[in-house]
Structures are given as C-alpha cells and as structure tokens.
C-alpha positions as protocol buffer text, in pm:
chain_id: "A"
residue {
  index: 1
  type: MET
  ca { x: 11651 y: -11294 z: 12446 }
}
residue {
  index: 2
  type: THR
  ca { x: 12007 y: -11369 z: 12341 }
}
residue {
  index: 3
  type: LEU
  ca { x: 12281 y: -11113 z: 12321 }
}
residue {
  index: 4
  type: ASP
  ca { x: 12275 y: -11144 z: 11929 }
}
residue {
  index: 5
  type: ARG
  ca { x: 11917 y: -11021 z: 11914 }
}
residue {
  index: 6
  type: ALA
  ca { x: 11966 y: -10764 z: 12180 }
}
residue {
  index: 7
  type: VAL
  ca { x: 12247 y: -10616 z: 11974 }
}
residue {
  index: 8
  type: MET
  ca { x: 12042 y: -10614 z: 11650 }
}
residue {
  index: 9
  type: THR
  ca { x: 11748 y: -10452 z: 11848 }
}
residue {
  index: 10
  type: PHE
  ca { x: 11974 y: -10189 z: 11997 }
}
residue {
  index: 11
  type: ALA
  ca { x: 12152 y: -10111 z: 11660 }
}
residue {
  index: 12
  type: GLY
  ca { x: 11804 y: -10090 z: 11494 }
}
residue {
  index: 13
  type: PHE
  ca { x: 11660 y: -9856 z: 11758 }
}
residue {
  index: 14
  type: MET
  ca { x: 11980 y: -9628 z: 11750 }
}
residue {
  index: 15
  type: ILE
  ca { x: 11961 y: -9607 z: 11346 }
}
residue {
  index: 16
  type: LEU
  ca { x: 11596 y: -9508 z: 11370 }
}
residue {
  index: 17
  type: LEU
  ca { x: 11664 y: -9259 z: 11647 }
}
residue {
  index: 18
  type: SER
  ca { x: 11951 y: -9085 z: 11456 }
}
residue {
  index: 19
  type: LEU
  ca { x: 11742 y: -9073 z: 11139 }
}
residue {
  index: 20
  type: ALA
  ca { x: 11454 y: -8907 z: 11326 }
}
residue {
  index: 21
  type: LEU
  ca { x: 11712 y: -8677 z: 11486 }
}
residue {
  index: 22
  type: GLY
  ca { x: 11871 y: -8595 z: 11144 }
}
residue {
  index: 23
  type: THR
  ca { x: 11528 y: -8518 z: 10995 }
}
residue {
  index: 24
  type: TRP
  ca { x: 11389 y: -8299 z: 11271 }
}
residue {
  index: 25
  type: VAL
  ca { x: 11688 y: -8161 z: 11478 }
}
residue {
  index: 26
  type: SER
  ca { x: 12004 y: -8130 z: 11256 }
}
residue {
  index: 27
  type: GLY
  ca { x: 12134 y: -8308 z: 10946 }
}
residue {
  index: 28
  type: TRP
  ca { x: 12459 y: -8361 z: 11157 }
}
residue {
  index: 29
  type: TRP
  ca { x: 12293 y: -8658 z: 11317 }
}
residue {
  index: 30
  type: TYR
  ca { x: 12333 y: -8840 z: 11002 }
}
residue {
  index: 31
  type: LEU
  ca { x: 12684 y: -8874 z: 11089 }
}
residue {
  index: 32
  type: PHE
  ca { x: 12588 y: -9078 z: 11378 }
}
residue {
  index: 33
  type: THR
  ca { x: 12397 y: -9309 z: 11144 }
}
residue {
  index: 34
  type: ALA
  ca { x: 12690 y: -9364 z: 10953 }
}
residue {
  index: 35
  type: PHE
  ca { x: 12904 y: -9428 z: 11266 }
}
residue {
  index: 36
  type: ILE
  ca { x: 12657 y: -9702 z: 11361 }
}
residue {
  index: 37
  type: GLY
  ca { x: 12675 y: -9866 z: 11001 }
}
residue {
  index: 38
  type: VAL
  ca { x: 13050 y: -9868 z: 11019 }
}
residue {
  index: 39
  type: ASN
  ca { x: 13062 y: -10010 z: 11369 }
}
residue {
  index: 40
  type: MET
  ca { x: 12823 y: -10299 z: 11268 }
}
residue {
  index: 41
  type: ILE
  ca { x: 13057 y: -10362 z: 10963 }
}
residue {
  index: 42
  type: GLN
  ca { x: 13368 y: -10384 z: 11169 }
}
residue {
  index: 43
  type: ALA
  ca { x: 13197 y: -10594 z: 11435 }
}
residue {
  index: 44
  type: SER
  ca { x: 13099 y: -10837 z: 11178 }
}
residue {
  index: 45
  type: PHE
  ca { x: 13469 y: -10891 z: 11064 }
}
residue {
  index: 46
  type: THR
  ca { x: 13626 y: -10867 z: 11416 }
}
residue {
  index: 47
  type: GLY
  ca { x: 13370 y: -10970 z: 11661 }
}
residue {
  index: 48
  type: PHE
  ca { x: 13434 y: -10669 z: 11879 }
}
residue {
  index: 49
  type: CYS
  ca { x: 13122 y: -10478 z: 11961 }
}
residue {
  index: 50
  type: PRO
  ca { x: 13118 y: -10227 z: 12262 }
}
residue {
  index: 51
  type: ALA
  ca { x: 12732 y: -10270 z: 12276 }
}
residue {
  index: 52
  type: ALA
  ca { x: 12763 y: -10646 z: 12308 }
}
residue {
  index: 53
  type: MET
  ca { x: 13018 y: -10606 z: 12597 }
}
residue {
  index: 54
  type: ILE
  ca { x: 12784 y: -10362 z: 12786 }
}
residue {
  index: 55
  type: LEU
  ca { x: 12481 y: -10583 z: 12733 }
}
residue {
  index: 56
  type: LYS
  ca { x: 12672 y: -10876 z: 12830 }
}
residue {
  index: 57
  type: LYS
  ca { x: 12759 y: -10710 z: 13161 }
}
residue {
  index: 58
  type: LEU
  ca { x: 12391 y: -10634 z: 13214 }
}
residue {
  index: 59
  type: GLY
  ca { x: 12322 y: -11010 z: 13226 }
}
residue {
  index: 60
  type: ILE
  ca { x: 12190 y: -11101 z: 12876 }
}
residue {
  index: 61
  type: LYS
  ca { x: 12289 y: -11439 z: 12795 }
}
residue {
  index: 62
  type: ALA
  ca { x: 12546 y: -11508 z: 12504 }
}
residue {
  index: 63
  type: GLY
  ca { x: 12431 y: -11599 z: 12152 }
}
residue {
  index: 64
  type: ASN
  ca { x: 12638 y: -11730 z: 11856 }
}
residue {
  index: 65
  type: ALA
  ca { x: 12798 y: -11412 z: 11725 }
}
residue {
  index: 66
  type: PHE
  ca { x: 12892 y: -11241 z: 12031 }
}
residue {
  index: 67
  type: GLU
  ca { x: 13039 y: -11463 z: 12326 }
}
C-alpha cells in the first residue's frame, strides 16, 4: 500500500468514526468531521498532511501525492 492510499483509507475511517460518534454519542463530534474535511482540502492545495508524515515515519512507502 502506498502512502497516498494509506492516507485516504485513514481519512475515510476517521470520517466514518466521527459520523458514528456524532450520531450515537454527541453532536459535537460533527465538528471533528468538519475538521477532517478542511484538513483534506488544505492538504490538496499545500501538500502538507500530518497523517502522511506520521504514516511515512511508520515505514509506508511514498506514493505520488505525498512524498
């Protein structure tokens, strides 16, 4: 798995988790969903993604988007 796919998988998982928490725990969790979306938008423009940096340090090989 490349870094690009790992970041997308992680983001998708976090979105689904925050939606579930927003539904069953507290509506405040929807702010976390919004944060993830904003982070994905800024990463598409700047190439800076904290999740990609962490996953790269864990040994996942670089893809095309995050090097």
